[in-house]
Structures are given as C-alpha cells and as structure tokens.
N, C-alpha and C positions, 0 to 999 in steps of 0.2 A: 354652252349646253343648257337646254331648257330645264327649268325647275320641275320636279316631279310631284304630282299631287294624287292622292287617293281619296275618292269619295265613296264611302260605304252607304248602303241603302240607295244606290244611284237609280234604281228602277222605280222608285217612288215619285210622288208628285213633286216634292221639293228637290229631291236628288237630281232629277233631270235638268232643272234650271241651274243647279250648282255646276253640273258637268258642262252645260252650254257656256256658262261664264268662264270656267277654267280654260276651255278650248279657245275662247275668244281672246284670252290673255296670253296664249302661247304656251301654256303648261303641257308637259307630257302627262296626259290625263288617264288615270286608271279608275275604272268604274267597278266597284264591288257589288255584284249582283249574283243571285242564285241562278242555276241553270234553268229553273222553272219560271223565273221572273220574266215578264214581258219586257222586250227591248224596243217597244214601239217608239219611244221618245229618245232613244239612244242609237240613232242610225248613222251618226257621223263615223266614217271609216277610220278617223284618227283615234277613236276611243279604244283603249286597251281594257280588256275585261279580266276579272279575277273573282273566284268564288271561294270564300273562306268557311271553314267549319268553326263558327264562334262558340258552339256548345261543347267542344272538346278541346281543352287547352293543349293537350299533347299533340294532336293533329294540327291544330292552329300554329303551334310553335314550329313544327316541321315545315308547314306551308310557308311561313315567313322566312325561315332559313333558306329554303329552296329559292324563293323569290330574291332574297338578298344576294345569293350566290350568282344568279343569272342577270339580275337587273339593277341591283343595289337597293338602298333604302329610299323611302319617299322623303321629300323635304317638308311636305305638309300633309296632314290627314284631316279630312272633314268627316267626322263620324255622324252620319245622318240616319243610322239604322235604329229602328224602334218599332214597338207595337202599340197601337192606339186602341185596338179591339182584340180580345182574346177569347177563345173557346173555353179555356181553363184559366180562372183568375190567377193561379200561381204562375202562369206564363208571363204576366207583366214583370214580375221580379226576375224570372229566369232570363227573359230577353232584354229588358231595358236596363237591368243592373248586371246580371250574370255575364252577358255577352261583353259588356264594357269592361268588366273586371278581367275576364279571360284575355281579351284583346290587348288591353294596356299592360297587363303583367307580362304577356308574351312579347310585346314590343320592348319592354325593359330587359327581359332575359336574353333576347336576341340582339340587343344593342341596336335596335332600329327605331328608337324614340325620335320623332320628327322635331323640326324647329317649333312647330305648333300642332297641337291636337285640338281641333275645334269641334265641340260636340253640340248638337242641337238638343236642347232640353225643352222646357215649356214654362210659361207663366204659371201653369197649374201646379208646378212644384212648390210654389209659395202658398197655394190655397186661397181661401176666401178672404177678400178684402173688406174694408170698412163699409158696411152696408147701411150705415146711418148717416154719416157725414160725407161719404164718398171721397175720402182722401185717397190719393194714389197708393198703390202697393209699392213699397220701396225695397231695395236690396238689403237694407239694414233691418227690415222687419224680420221677426222670427218666423220661419216657414212652418206652416201647419197644413199640408196638403190633405184634402178630404176625398181623393179618388185613388184607386189602386194605380192608375197610370201616373198621377202626380207623385205619389209616394215612391214608386219605382224610379222615376226620373231624379228625385231628390237623393235617393240612395246612391245612384250612379254619380251624381255630383259630389257627394261626400267622399266617395271612393277616390275620385280624382284629387280632391283636396289633400287626402292622406298619403298620396304617392309623392314622396319627397322630391322636390325639384321638377316634377313632371310639368311640361309646358302646356297646360290645358287652357282653353278659352271656352266658356259656356255661353251659348246663346239661348235666351228664354223668351221666345216670341209669344205674343198673344195669338188670337185666331188668324191663321194663315189661309189666304184664299188666292185663287188665280186659275188660269186655264188648266183643265183636266183634274182639278180638285173635285171631290165628290160630295162632301157633307154640305158645303154651302150651295153646291149645285142643286141638291135636293130642295133646299129652301127656295132657290130661284125657280125651280120647276113648279113648286107649289104656287108661287106668286104668278107664274105664267097662266096657271089654271084658275086664277082669281081668288086664291085664299092665302093668308099669311097666318101661321099658327104661332101664338105668343104664349109664353109660360108665365103664369102668375099675374097678379093684379098690382103688385108693388112696383115702384119705379125701378128701371134697370138701365145701366149705362154699359155699353159694350164697346170693345176696341178691336181693331183689325190691323193686319199688316199684309200688304200685297207681296206675293212671293218674290218678285224682283227686288223689292226693298230689303227683304231678309237676306237675299243672296249678296246684295251690295254690302250689307253690314258684315257678312262673313269675310268678304275679300278686303274690306277696310281694316278688319282686325289683322289680316295677314300683312297688309301694307304697313300698318303701324307697329307690327311686331310685338303686340301685347301678349303677356302670358300670365297664367294663374289669376284670371279675372272672369267675372260673369256679368252679363248685360241683359236687362229687360229691353224688349223691342216691340214697338207698335208704331202706328202712324203718328202718334202723339196727340190724338184727338179722340174724344169719346162720342158715341152716337146712341140714339135710341132705336128701338126696333122699327118705329114708324119711319125714321130717316132712311134706314137700310131698305125698307119696303119701297119707299118712294123712289130711291135711286134705281132699284132693280126694275120697278114698274115702268119708269121713264125710259130706261134702256130697252125694255121689251116693247115699248109702245102700248103698254097696258093702261087703259084709262081708269078702270075700277078694280080694286082689290079689297076683299072683305077681311078685316083683321078678326081672327078667332082666338079669344083668350081661353087658355086651358088652365083649370085649377091645378095647383102644384100637386095635390093629393092624387088627382086623376092621372097626371103624367107619371107619378111614382108607380101606380098600379100597372099602367100600360108598360112601363119600362121593365118591371119585374117579370111580367108575363112574357114580353118579347125576349128577354134574356134567357129565361128558363126554356122557352120554346126553341130557341136557337141551340141551346146546349143539347136538348133531346135530339134535334136534327143534325147535330154535329157541325153546326155553322156558327158564324159570328153575327151579331145583330148590331146595326147602327144605333138602335135605341136600346140602352141598357142602364144599369144603375150608375155607372160612372158618368155616362152621358147625361143622365138626369141631374146629377149634382152640378155638372158644368152648365146646363141650361137653366138651372134654378138660381145660380149665382147672380147677384144683383150688380156687383161692382167689379168691372174688369179693367179699371184705369190703372196704369202702371207708370212709374217714374223712369223715363228713358234718358235722363240727363247724363248719366255716366257714359252711355254710348255716344251721345252727342258731343260731350267734352273730350273724351279720350279717343274716339274713333273718327270723329267728324261725321257721324251718322246724321243724314238729313233725308228723311223719307221723301220720295218724289211722287208718290201716288196717294192722292186723297181717295177716300172711299168712292166718291162719285167717278173719278177717273178709272180706278181699278175695276169697279163694277162694269163700266162701259166696255172696257177692254175684255173683261171676262165674258160678258154676254155675247160680244161679237165672236169670240172664239167658240163658245158653245153653239152658236147658231151656224157658223161656218162648218163646224164638224158634226152637225145634225144631232147635237145633244138636246137643243131647245128648238 
C-alpha cells in the first residue's frame, strides 16, 4: 500500500513542486487547496484534493475526523501554507501562526499525528545577520526577526517545539526562486528592460535556493526520518547583486544593464506609500515595510551544515544553472 502524504498550500509556487515530487515517488498524494485557488500546476489526475477550514478549529477537527473515517490518516504532512503579504498586518499572526496552531492541535485531538510534520518556515525567522563581518547566521544564534512575516513564522516554530513529542521538522530556506515564482520574476523583468534596482550603497551578500533543491531537502528529511529538528537551507554560496544581474542578463542575451542604486531612505518612503495605498484599495502590495526590511538586509549567509550532515543535503543548482532554467521557463510561457 502506498504511503499517504498531504501537502498544504499546494496551489502555491513551492507547493506545486512538492506535489510533483511526491507523485514521482509513488505517494498517495493529497493537495490541500482552497476551492478558489488556481490548480494550473496541479493537473495530474492522480492528485486528491482537500479543502480545510484552518481558521475554525471545531470545523477543522470535524473535517479531519471525517477524512480519517473514510481514508485513514496521512503518513506524512508537508505544511507549506503561509502568507508572505497581507492586507491587514494582524493576518500574518492569524495565518502563519494561528492556522498552524489550530491544525496541529486538531491532529493531536483526532489522533492523526503523522510520522513527520514538515513545515516550511523561513531564514527570516532568525532576523538580521552580522552585517559587519558577514559571519553566517547559525541555528544556535538567538532569533530576532525584524519583519511581521518572520515573527509569525518564529511563533509557529515555537508552538511546534512546545507540543510534547510532536514529530515536527522545520525547513528555513533563504530566497526561493524557480519557474512561476513572481518576486524574482519582477527583478528579471526589470533586467530585461535594461535596469537593475539595488538598495543601498553598503556591501550586500545574498543567498538563494532553487525550488527543486528545497523540495529535495524536504524528501531527504522524510527518507532520514528525522524529527524535532530545524534546518537552514541555501545553495551554500553567497552572491552580490551584480553577480545575480550578470547571470540573468546572460540568460536573457542582454548585453547592457544599468544598475540603479536606490538610497535606503527613499525605498522606505516608497514602501510606506505603496503599503498604505494598497490598504486603501483593499489589495496587497509587493513593496511594503516588511519587504523593505528584507531588501535592506546586508547579510543573508546561513550555515547549512546541519542539513548537509544530517540529511545528506547537497544542492544541485548553482545560481547560474537555476537562473538559466528559470529564464527558459519564463520565456517558453511568455512571461519574458
């Protein structure tokens, strides 16, 4: 009998790749998506869909009991649900922490705790790194997130730690990029038009992880059976903005790109205006105060040795290779 896996947030950028890998490994794959969520990248007829009410624990518990009675429990759960942009700042806490709390407590109460509950968190949960000597951010460092998103993710992590014996695994990736991701896409689009906007004048080292490497780390954790552990994930190498620009420009066949350095204070002003304007219009803005703090941060280097030693994690995608594959997809799908 096939192992059963549930992937929540399956309709998102990362979720679709997790579902694809689960299917390729022969899992009975359940995709947690809302009825209103696009299923463009979830077209395989083998996928089973389910829609949970994470905001109401009573309804959620009843949904789990109903599923258990008909299909049984899942062997593994990859919790990939979360909000990176919110109309209301309080929604970060409500979604990124509250939904995790409701879901995990409901799993305990219905006796549906899986062998592993793997949650995607973020390097942002640890906050700003050493911006003087550029030493890597380490799991042993005291977390001090400086964004609402990072704080909500850390709060969810702390909740998992307090659930006695709960078999959690936390993945904390740095910037994740890949096909049909939209934030890095906007940067690539800007480079296509000949401009690369850079924040601040101080040195900055940024890190990346290609989405397929992140997915491999998740399934390596399943293969190794680790529990109650957290891992930083990146390619393992740091880059400058100019290196990123060069790889994208080369992949696009763009000979000349003008780097435009934006003062930190100006980006702050624009971010506040964009955020407040979006609130008035009832929308979310890609540029906001949280995003400003992320773009302002100078050091995104993290220590991935725990993932390498305990999971056998070995990233297969350099930034150059990943950008080339990414740009190819954007072009084939008429995004670029």
